[in-house]
C-alpha positions in Angstrom: 114.1 123.4 130.0 113.6 119.7 128.7 114.5 118.4 132.1 111.9 120.3 134.0 109.0 119.3 131.3 110.3 115.4 131.4 109.9 115.6 135.4 106.4 117.1 134.8 105.5 114.3 132.5 107.0 111.6 134.8 105.0 112.9 137.8 101.7 112.7 135.7 102.2 109.3 134.5 102.8 108.2 138.5 99.8 110.0 139.5 97.7 108.1 136.8 99.1 104.6 137.7 98.3 105.4 141.4 94.8 106.3 140.2 94.5 103.3 138.2 95.9 101.0 141.2 93.4 102.6 143.5 90.3 102.0 141.3 91.4 98.4 140.8 91.9 97.9 144.4 88.3 99.4 145.1 86.7 97.2 142.3 88.5 94.1 143.9 87.0 94.7 147.2 83.8 95.3 145.9 83.8 92.2 143.6 85.3 90.3 146.7 82.4 91.7 149.0 79.7 91.0 146.3 81.1 87.4 145.8 80.9 86.7 149.7 77.4 88.0 149.7 76.4 86.0 147.0 78.0 83.0 147.7 76.0 83.3 151.6 72.7 84.1 150.2 72.4 82.3 146.7 72.6 78.8 145.3 75.7 77.0 144.4 75.4 77.2 140.6 74.8 81.1 140.6 77.7 81.6 142.8 79.9 79.9 140.2 78.4 82.1 137.7 79.2 85.1 139.7 82.9 83.7 140.3 83.5 83.2 136.5 82.4 86.8 135.9 84.6 88.1 138.5 87.7 85.9 137.1 87.0 87.7 133.9 86.7 90.9 135.4 90.2 90.7 137.3 91.8 89.2 134.1 90.5 92.3 132.3 91.8 94.5 134.7 95.0 92.9 135.0 95.6 93.4 131.0 94.9 96.8 131.7 97.5 97.1 134.3 99.9 95.3 132.1 99.0 98.0 129.2 99.6 100.6 131.6 103.2 99.3 132.6 104.1 98.9 129.0 103.0 102.6 128.3 105.0 103.8 131.2 108.1 101.8 130.0 107.6 103.1 126.5 107.4 106.9 127.9 110.4 106.4 130.1 112.3 105.2 127.0 111.3 108.3 124.9 112.3 110.7 127.9 115.5 108.8 128.0 116.2 108.8 124.2 115.4 113.0 124.5 117.9 113.0 127.4 120.6 111.2 125.3 119.8 113.7 122.4 120.5 116.8 124.6 123.6 115.1 125.8 125.1 114.2 122.6 124.3 117.5 121.2 126.7 119.2 124.2 129.2 116.4 123.2 129.2 117.6 119.5 129.7 121.2 120.7 132.6 120.3 122.8 134.1 118.1 120.1 133.8 121.2 117.7 135.3 123.5 120.4 138.1 120.8 120.8 138.7 120.6 117.0 139.0 124.5 116.9 141.8 124.5 119.5 143.7 121.7 117.8 143.7 123.4 114.2 144.6 126.9 116.2 147.4 124.7 117.9 148.7 123.3 114.4 148.5 126.5 112.8 150.6 128.1 115.4 153.2 125.0 115.2 153.3 125.2 111.2 154.2 128.7 111.5 156.8 128.5 114.0 158.3 125.7 111.9 158.2 127.9 108.9 160.2 130.7 111.0 162.6 128.2 111.8 163.1 126.9 108.3 163.3 130.7 107.1 166.0 131.4 109.9 168.1 128.4 109.1 167.9 129.3 105.5 169.1 132.8 106.0 172.1 131.7 108.3 173.1 129.1 105.6 173.0 132.0 103.1 174.9 134.3 105.3 177.7 131.8 105.9 178.0 131.1 102.1 177.9 134.8 101.2 180.3 136.2 104.0 183.6 137.6 102.8 186.7 135.9 103.7 188.1 139.7 105.0 185.3 139.3 107.9 187.2 136.5 109.6 190.1 138.8 110.6 190.1 140.3 114.1 190.8 143.9 113.3 190.5 144.4 109.2 192.2 148.0 109.8 195.4 146.4 110.7 197.0 144.3 108.0 198.6 141.1 109.0 202.4 141.3 109.4 203.3 137.7 108.6 205.0 137.2 105.3 202.7 135.8 102.6 204.3 132.4 102.7 203.4 132.1 106.4 199.8 133.2 106.1 199.2 130.6 103.1 200.5 127.8 105.5 198.0 126.0 107.2 198.1 126.0 111.2 197.2 122.5 112.5 196.5 123.8 115.9 194.2 126.5 114.5 192.5 124.1 112.1 192.2 121.6 115.3 190.3 124.3 117.1 188.0 125.3 114.1 187.0 121.5 114.0 186.1 121.4 117.5 184.0 124.4 117.0 182.2 122.9 114.4 181.2 120.0 116.8 180.1 122.5 119.2 183.3 121.8 121.9 185.0 124.9 121.7 185.0 128.3 120.2 187.3 129.9 118.3 188.0 133.5 119.6 190.0 134.5 116.5 187.1 133.9 114.3 183.8 134.5 116.1 184.2 137.9 117.4 184.5 139.5 114.0 181.9 137.1 112.3 179.2 137.3 115.0 178.3 140.9 114.9 178.1 140.5 111.0 175.6 137.6 110.8 173.6 139.4 113.6 173.2 142.5 111.4 172.2 140.6 108.7 169.7 138.5 110.1 168.2 141.4 111.9 167.8 143.3 108.4 166.1 140.1 107.1 163.6 139.9 109.9 163.0 143.7 110.2 163.3 145.1 106.5 163.4 148.6 105.9 163.1 150.6 102.7 166.7 150.2 101.7 166.0 146.8 100.5 164.0 148.5 97.6 165.9 149.4 94.4 163.9 152.6 93.5 164.9 154.2 90.3 163.8 157.0 88.0 162.6 155.9 84.6 161.2 157.8 81.4 158.0 156.3 80.1 158.7 155.9 76.3 155.5 154.4 75.1 152.0 153.8 76.3 149.5 151.3 74.9 146.5 149.7 76.2 146.9 145.9 77.2 145.3 143.4 74.8 143.3 141.5 77.2 142.4 144.4 80.0 140.6 147.5 79.8 142.1 148.9 83.0 145.8 148.2 82.3 148.6 149.8 80.3 151.7 148.5 79.0 154.7 150.7 78.9 158.2 150.7 77.7 160.4 152.5 80.4 164.0 153.8 80.0 165.8 152.9 83.4 169.1 154.1 81.9 169.9 150.6 81.1 171.0 149.2 77.7 167.4 148.6 76.8 164.0 149.6 78.2 162.0 147.4 80.4 158.2 146.3 80.0 156.1 147.4 82.6 152.2 146.8 83.3 150.2 149.2 85.3 146.9 149.6 86.6 146.5 153.5 85.5 144.6 153.1 82.4 141.2 154.3 84.3 143.0 157.1 86.3 145.4 158.5 83.7 145.3 159.5 80.1 148.1 157.9 78.0 149.3 161.2 76.6 150.0 162.5 80.3 152.3 159.6 80.6 154.1 159.3 77.3 157.7 160.8 77.7 157.2 161.6 81.4 159.4 160.9 84.3 158.3 158.3 87.1 159.5 156.3 90.0 159.8 152.6 89.5 160.8 149.6 91.9 163.2 147.7 89.6 164.2 144.6 91.8 160.7 142.8 91.8 160.6 139.4 90.5 159.3 139.4 86.6 155.5 138.4 86.5 153.2 137.8 83.6 150.3 140.1 84.0 147.3 138.9 81.8 150.0 137.2 79.4 152.3 140.2 79.1 155.6 140.1 81.1 156.2 142.9 83.3 160.0 143.6 84.5 159.1 146.3 87.1 156.4 148.0 89.2 155.5 151.8 88.7 155.0 153.5 92.2 151.9 155.6 92.3 150.1 157.5 95.1 146.5 156.5 95.8 143.5 157.5 97.6 139.9 156.5 97.7 139.1 158.1 94.4 142.2 157.8 92.4 146.0 156.8 91.5 148.4 158.7 90.0 152.5 158.1 89.4 155.0 159.8 91.7 156.7 162.8 90.1 160.3 163.0 90.3 162.3 166.2 91.3 163.2 168.4 88.5 166.6 167.5 87.2 166.1 164.0 87.5 167.5 161.6 84.9 166.4 157.9 83.9 168.6 155.7 86.2 168.9 158.0 89.1 168.6 155.9 92.5 166.1 157.1 94.9 167.5 157.2 98.4 166.1 157.6 102.2 168.0 159.6 104.7 169.3 157.3 107.7 168.6 154.1 105.7 171.8 153.8 103.7 171.4 149.9 103.1 172.4 148.5 99.6 168.9 147.0 97.8 168.8 143.4 97.0 169.4 142.1 93.6 165.9 140.7 93.5 163.0 140.6 96.3 162.1 137.0 97.5 158.4 137.1 96.8 158.0 134.6 99.5 159.3 137.2 101.9 156.7 139.6 101.0 159.0 142.6 101.5 157.3 145.2 99.5 154.0 144.2 101.1 155.5 144.5 104.3 156.8 148.0 103.9 153.6 149.5 102.3 151.9 150.6 105.5 154.9 152.9 106.2 155.0 154.3 102.7 152.7 157.4 102.7 152.3 160.8 101.0 152.1 164.0 103.7 149.9 166.8 103.7 152.3 168.4 100.8 152.0 165.3 98.6 155.7 164.5 99.4 156.5 160.8 99.3 157.9 159.4 102.4 159.0 156.1 104.5 158.3 156.7 108.0 158.3 160.6 107.7 161.8 160.2 105.4 161.4 161.5 102.0 161.8 160.0 98.7 164.9 162.1 97.6 167.2 161.9 94.4 170.3 163.0 96.0 171.4 166.5 94.9 168.0 167.2 93.1 165.1 166.9 95.4 162.0 165.1 96.6 159.5 162.9 94.7 156.1 163.8 95.4 152.3 163.2 94.2 150.5 166.1 92.2 147.3 166.0 93.6 147.2 163.4 96.1 148.2 164.4 99.7 147.8 162.3 103.0 147.4 159.1 100.5 148.9 155.6 100.3 151.6 154.5 98.0 151.5 151.1 96.0 
């Protein structure tokens, strides 16, 4: 749009310059003609006067032409400036797009480096915590060698192991038994399931309002341990304290203790939620404090303490739901206290869990 407008302005200036030059040429011809006539029919003094007048007129017209040229140059510079401004705008837009692409590349690279560091740390942890018995080729068949011979170091075997660490050779007596264990642990780390959670039944002994928040409760919960745990929950706007007093609930016990508005919380009260309300899960009849909540087909052992950086609980939340009957489940597998029944929400069906 700006280019077409500039072309029209440039064409108008050229037309005006041609008109002025044509006018100057016409005036000059007339002056020359009148000067010739006057010189032929008048006296010399009068001719000199006319010549001076003509010179002044020519000087005036020359000045006008010079002014027109300067004006044309100024207008050309203005047009060039507009053109440069448009080009600068395009360049700035291109630079912003390139900056965005560069930031995306850096973000992806940093994520990749973080994943590599996590993987390296996991492998190091596996190597440090792997049991010595996993190094045997067949654990079900004990060695027939005498204890003295088993304790005696073998130079040849040690040499193979040293070459293995340098990457030259692989000790076939060690790796086949060790490799499946490492792979399975790594897969479990990168694709966590509900078996990582230490979910237990607890009895709420006392309930009081949080001193610094109207929406929080502070509860003392018996989990079958020598002393009760202090737990902070956000149920103050949903459940009356007398309903919680002496009731059983499901708690996540291997979270890292955190301060919630100045009060240290040592577990998480597991609740069913929907858009309108939130309520704790009810354990089955006959459940006792300390009973473990298990999941069929997920027999793994719970971690001692969940690492907050790996966000295992947050990654599992989308698969934790209550079904149409209010039964709490993970990917369709119910929260079960073995031999006693399923955990469920009293009034919330097809809701989430948090």
